[in-house]
C-alpha positions in Angstrom: 21.1 52.4 14.6 19.1 51.1 17.7 15.6 50.3 16.6 13.8 53.0 18.7 15.6 55.7 16.8 14.7 54.8 13.3 14.3 58.2 11.4 10.9 57.3 10.4 8.2 54.5 11.3 5.4 54.2 8.6 2.4 51.9 8.8 -0.4 51.7 6.2 -3.6 50.0 7.0 -7.0 49.7 5.4 -10.4 49.5 7.2 -13.8 48.7 6.0 -17.5 50.6 5.9 -20.1 49.0 8.2 -23.8 49.3 7.8 -25.9 49.2 10.6 -29.0 47.0 10.6 -29.9 47.8 14.0 -29.4 51.7 14.2 -27.5 53.6 16.5 -29.0 57.2 16.7 -28.2 59.5 20.0 -25.6 59.7 22.5 -25.8 59.7 26.2 -22.4 61.4 26.5 -21.5 63.7 23.7 -17.7 64.0 24.7 -17.0 60.3 25.2 -19.3 59.4 22.3 -21.5 57.0 24.3 -24.7 55.7 22.5 -28.2 55.8 24.1 -28.8 52.2 22.5 -26.7 49.2 21.3 -26.5 48.5 17.4 -25.5 45.6 15.2 -23.9 46.2 12.1 -22.6 44.3 8.9 -18.9 44.8 7.6 -18.7 45.2 3.8 -16.0 44.1 1.9 -12.8 46.1 1.3 -12.4 45.1 -2.4 -15.6 47.6 -2.8 -15.3 50.2 0.0 -12.5 51.0 2.2 -10.3 53.4 3.7 -6.4 53.4 3.3 -4.7 55.3 5.8 -0.8 55.7 6.3 0.7 57.0 9.8 4.1 57.9 9.9 6.1 59.1 13.4 9.6 60.7 13.1 11.5 62.8 15.5 12.0 65.3 12.7 8.3 66.3 12.4 7.7 69.5 14.2 3.7 69.0 14.4 1.0 66.6 14.0 -0.6 67.0 10.4 -3.1 65.2 8.3 -4.5 64.9 4.7 -7.8 63.5 3.7 -8.1 62.5 0.1 -5.1 64.5 -1.0 -6.1 67.8 1.0 -4.6 68.9 4.1 -7.3 69.1 7.1 -7.2 70.9 10.2 -5.5 68.6 12.6 -7.4 70.4 15.6 -10.5 68.9 14.8 -11.9 68.0 18.3 -12.6 64.3 17.1 -9.3 63.7 15.8 -7.5 65.1 18.9 -9.4 62.7 21.1 -8.3 59.7 19.0 -4.8 61.0 19.2 -4.9 61.5 23.0 -6.3 58.2 23.7 -3.9 56.5 21.4 -1.0 58.2 23.3 -2.5 57.6 26.5 -2.6 53.8 25.7 0.8 53.8 24.4 2.2 55.5 27.6 0.2 53.2 29.7 1.8 50.3 28.1 5.1 51.7 28.5 4.9 52.3 32.1 4.0 48.7 32.8 7.3 47.8 31.9 6.4 44.8 29.8 8.3 46.3 26.7 11.9 45.9 26.2 13.6 48.2 24.6 10.6 50.8 25.0 8.7 51.8 22.1 9.4 54.8 19.7 9.3 58.1 21.7 5.8 59.3 22.4 6.8 62.7 21.8 7.3 62.2 18.3 4.6 64.0 16.0 2.5 62.1 13.5 1.6 62.4 9.9 -1.4 61.1 8.4 -2.6 60.4 5.0 -6.1 58.9 4.2 -8.1 58.0 1.1 -11.4 56.6 0.6 -12.3 54.7 -2.6 -16.0 55.8 -2.4 -17.8 59.2 -1.8 -17.2 61.1 1.4 -20.1 62.2 3.5 -22.8 60.9 1.1 -24.3 58.7 3.9 -21.7 55.9 2.9 -20.3 55.6 6.6 -17.1 57.1 5.4 -16.2 58.4 8.7 -16.8 54.9 10.4 -14.3 53.5 7.9 -12.1 56.6 8.4 -11.8 56.5 12.2 -11.3 52.9 12.4 -8.5 53.1 10.0 -7.0 55.9 11.8 -7.1 54.1 15.3 -5.8 51.0 13.7 -2.9 52.7 11.8 -2.0 55.0 15.0 -2.1 51.7 17.5 0.4 49.9 15.0 2.6 53.0 14.7 2.8 53.6 18.5 3.0 49.9 19.4 -0.3 49.6 21.1 -2.3 46.4 21.2 -5.2 47.1 23.6 -8.7 47.0 22.5 -9.3 50.0 20.1 -13.2 50.2 20.5 -12.5 53.5 22.6 -10.1 55.3 20.4 -12.3 54.9 17.3 -15.5 55.6 19.1 -13.9 59.1 20.2 -13.7 59.8 16.5 -17.0 58.3 15.3 -19.4 56.3 17.0 -20.0 53.6 14.4 -16.2 53.5 13.8 -15.7 50.8 16.5 -17.9 48.6 14.7 -15.6 48.7 11.6 -12.7 47.2 13.9 -14.1 43.8 13.0 -15.2 41.8 9.9 -18.6 40.0 9.5 -21.5 40.9 12.0 -20.8 43.2 14.8 -22.5 44.5 17.9 -21.5 47.9 19.7 -22.6 47.2 23.1 -23.9 50.5 24.7 -22.5 49.9 28.0 -23.5 51.2 31.6 -20.5 53.0 32.9 -20.2 56.6 33.0 -16.6 56.4 31.7 -17.5 54.4 28.8 -15.1 51.7 29.3 -17.6 49.1 28.7 -19.0 50.7 25.6 -17.3 48.4 23.0 -17.5 46.6 19.6 -17.7 42.9 19.6 -18.1 40.4 16.6 -21.3 38.3 16.6 -20.0 36.3 13.6 -17.0 36.2 11.0 -17.4 37.2 7.7 -16.9 33.7 6.5 -20.3 32.7 8.6 -22.8 33.6 5.8 -21.2 33.1 2.5 -24.4 33.7 0.5 -25.3 37.1 1.8 -24.9 40.1 -0.8 -25.0 43.6 -0.2 -26.2 46.2 -2.9 -25.6 49.8 -2.6 -28.0 52.0 -4.5 -26.1 55.5 -5.0 -29.1 58.0 -5.3 -26.8 60.8 -4.5 -23.3 61.4 -3.8 -23.7 65.0 -2.6 -22.7 66.0 1.0 -26.0 65.7 3.0 -27.8 68.8 4.4 -27.6 67.9 8.0 -24.9 65.8 9.4 -25.2 62.9 11.5 -23.9 64.7 14.6 -26.2 67.4 14.7 -29.1 65.5 13.7 -28.4 63.0 16.6 -28.2 65.9 19.1 -31.5 67.4 18.2 -33.5 64.1 18.2 -32.3 63.2 21.6 -33.5 66.7 22.9 -37.0 66.8 21.1 -38.1 62.9 20.1 -40.0 61.2 22.6 -40.1 58.4 20.1 -36.4 58.1 20.1 -36.1 57.7 24.0 -39.1 54.9 23.5 -37.0 53.3 20.9 -33.7 53.1 23.0 -35.3 51.7 26.0 -38.4 49.8 25.0 -37.5 48.4 21.2 -33.9 48.1 20.5 -32.9 45.8 23.5 -35.3 43.1 22.0 -34.3 43.8 18.4 -30.5 43.1 19.5 -31.3 39.8 20.4 -33.4 39.0 17.7 -31.0 40.2 15.0 -28.2 38.3 16.5 -30.3 35.1 16.4 -31.2 35.6 12.9 -27.6 36.2 11.8 -26.3 33.1 13.9 -29.3 30.9 12.1 -28.9 32.6 8.8 -32.5 33.4 8.8 -32.8 35.7 5.8 -36.6 36.0 6.1 -36.3 37.4 9.8 -33.0 39.3 9.2 -34.5 41.0 6.3 -37.8 42.0 8.0 -36.2 43.3 11.1 -33.5 45.3 9.0 -36.4 47.3 7.1 -38.4 47.8 10.1 -35.1 49.1 12.2 -34.6 51.2 9.1 -38.1 52.6 9.1 -38.1 53.4 13.0 -35.0 55.2 12.6 -36.3 57.5 10.0 -39.5 57.8 11.9 -37.5 59.1 14.9 -35.8 61.7 12.4 -39.4 62.8 11.5 -40.4 63.0 15.2 -37.4 65.1 15.9 -38.5 69.0 16.1 -37.8 70.7 13.5 -38.1 67.3 11.6 -35.1 65.9 9.8 -35.8 63.9 6.4 -32.8 62.1 5.1 -34.7 60.1 2.4 -35.6 61.6 -1.0 -38.4 60.8 -3.2 -36.1 58.1 -4.8 -35.4 56.6 -1.7 -38.9 56.3 -1.0 -39.7 54.6 -4.8 -36.8 52.1 -3.8 -38.7 51.2 -0.6 -41.9 50.5 -2.4 -39.8 48.6 -5.3 -38.6 46.4 -2.4 -42.1 45.7 -1.1 -43.4 45.0 -4.7 -40.8 42.5 -5.3 -41.1 40.7 -2.1 -45.0 40.7 -2.5 -44.6 39.3 -5.7 -42.5 36.2 -4.5 -44.5 35.8 -1.4 -41.5 36.1 0.8 -38.8 38.6 1.8 -36.4 38.1 -0.6 -34.7 41.6 -0.6 -34.3 44.2 2.4 -33.3 47.7 2.2 -31.8 49.9 5.2 -30.9 53.6 5.0 -28.5 55.2 7.0 -28.6 59.3 7.7 -28.6 59.8 3.8 -30.9 59.0 0.8 -28.8 55.9 -0.5 -30.2 52.5 -0.2 -28.5 49.6 1.3 -30.2 46.4 0.1 -29.3 43.0 1.5 -30.4 39.8 -0.6 -28.9 36.2 -1.0 -26.4 35.6 -4.0 -29.2 33.7 -6.0 -31.6 36.9 -6.1 -29.1 39.4 -7.1 -29.5 39.3 -11.0 -33.3 39.5 -10.8 -33.1 42.5 -8.3 -30.7 44.3 -10.2 -32.9 43.8 -13.5 -35.8 45.2 -11.3 -33.8 48.4 -10.3 -32.8 49.0 -14.0 -36.3 48.8 -15.0 -37.5 51.0 -12.3 -34.5 53.6 -12.7 -33.0 53.0 -16.3 -29.6 54.3 -16.4 -29.5 57.6 -18.2 -26.0 57.5 -20.2 -23.8 55.3 -18.1 -25.5 51.8 -18.8 -21.9 50.1 -19.0 -20.8 51.9 -15.6 -24.3 51.6 -13.8 -23.0 48.3 -11.9 -19.7 48.3 -10.0 -18.2 45.9 -7.7 -18.8 42.0 -8.1 -19.9 40.9 -11.0 -23.8 40.2 -11.5 -24.9 38.1 -14.6 -27.6 39.6 -16.7 -31.5 38.4 -16.1 -34.6 39.4 -17.6 -37.8 40.2 -15.7 -41.0 38.0 -16.1 -44.0 39.8 -17.3 -45.7 39.0 -14.0 -42.8 40.7 -12.0 -42.7 43.8 -14.4 -46.7 44.3 -13.9 -46.3 43.8 -10.1 -43.6 46.6 -9.9 -46.4 48.8 -11.6 -44.1 52.1 -11.8 -43.6 54.8 -13.9 -39.7 54.5 -14.7 -37.5 57.4 -13.1 -34.3 57.7 -15.5 -31.2 58.3 -13.6 -33.0 58.2 -10.3 -30.1 55.4 -9.0 -27.1 56.7 -10.3 -25.0 53.4 -9.9 -25.1 50.1 -8.0 -22.2 48.9 -6.0 -22.5 45.2 -5.4 -20.4 43.7 -2.6 -20.8 41.1 0.1 -19.6 40.5 3.9 -16.0 41.4 4.4 -13.1 41.2 7.1 -11.8 43.7 9.4 -8.9 46.1 9.1 -5.7 45.0 7.5 -2.0 46.1 7.5 -0.4 46.3 4.1 3.2 45.1 4.1 3.8 46.4 0.7 5.8 49.7 1.1 4.5 51.0 -2.2 1.1 51.3 -0.8 2.4 53.9 1.5 0.6 57.4 1.1 3.3 59.2 2.5 6.8 59.2 1.1 10.2 59.0 2.9 10.0 62.8 3.6 6.6 62.3 5.5 4.6 64.3 3.1 2.0 62.9 0.7 3.3 61.2 -2.5 2.4 63.2 -5.6 -0.8 61.3 -7.1 0.2 58.9 -9.8 
């Protein structure tokens, strides 16, 4: 059988979550998903947080279908359709240049996609970024596309283009109306800053009240602060943040990360009617971080919050045990003491009496549900093991083991 007539071509990929330290909020073009400002993010390690996606094409499939976390979803969602259209356009373009011999699999083949996250979906943990980056990457492999995938991923979820790379990544807003220059680029690889650690403090795993897309649109329409931020503040911060990353300057990186998070949430409050993604627990975590840093007389930990109540805390590996002990002190685990910490192992540490006094809190039991300890990680990967496929030989999801 000739290679282009294989009954089923299956590819399985994984992609990471990224957390922006200079935030993206607001689009200048809703349809093409073009941002009003550039952004810079840190790619988290896939050992702790990842999306796994299997894409399969076959001449026997009668329609495009998609399953997310075991449930079939509507394949007609505009964002999904935009990704599929874009990938098929790139594949056709590649085919028509004639540099491919024999031609890739028929572009008329329908695709089946199955995707799972190993973390809560839509709780403000950047699940859509990992999901659409993984989708773009898997579709590109199955349709034989090897061009820059920023545009494909971006059409699904803006921040997804940043999940196409490991390490530290900037999404350049671009100038062009067609968005061809609105692309993600790596600032530094995942191996660049080995001591950097990331702690995700999960406050709530519920779906958030207002999704990012609707929130952004309202902010763009009503917040003068957002406009000022995009034009006057972010360009300088992008340069400064890239410099802090390259120099591995944690003091500068941490302070700027917190300031940018605070300003993003200020633009949400400046939106009319106001949007608040932070909860009382989120605000207590902010206070804890500032008390912890003040006690040490320097920036040892830094928080950032996306459009949700969960805190993402950056620190260096030697600070992790003491800070985790401080979180346990302020938010004692209710029942899951043994499962309170997930991900990378953290050695136990005790708090000094001075630090305990400096934290000056009434503990809030159960305020933080659990902590995921992770580090900077690589970009998308292709899994070669056929057992990893989420779709069986019939192109349907394998029954859950």
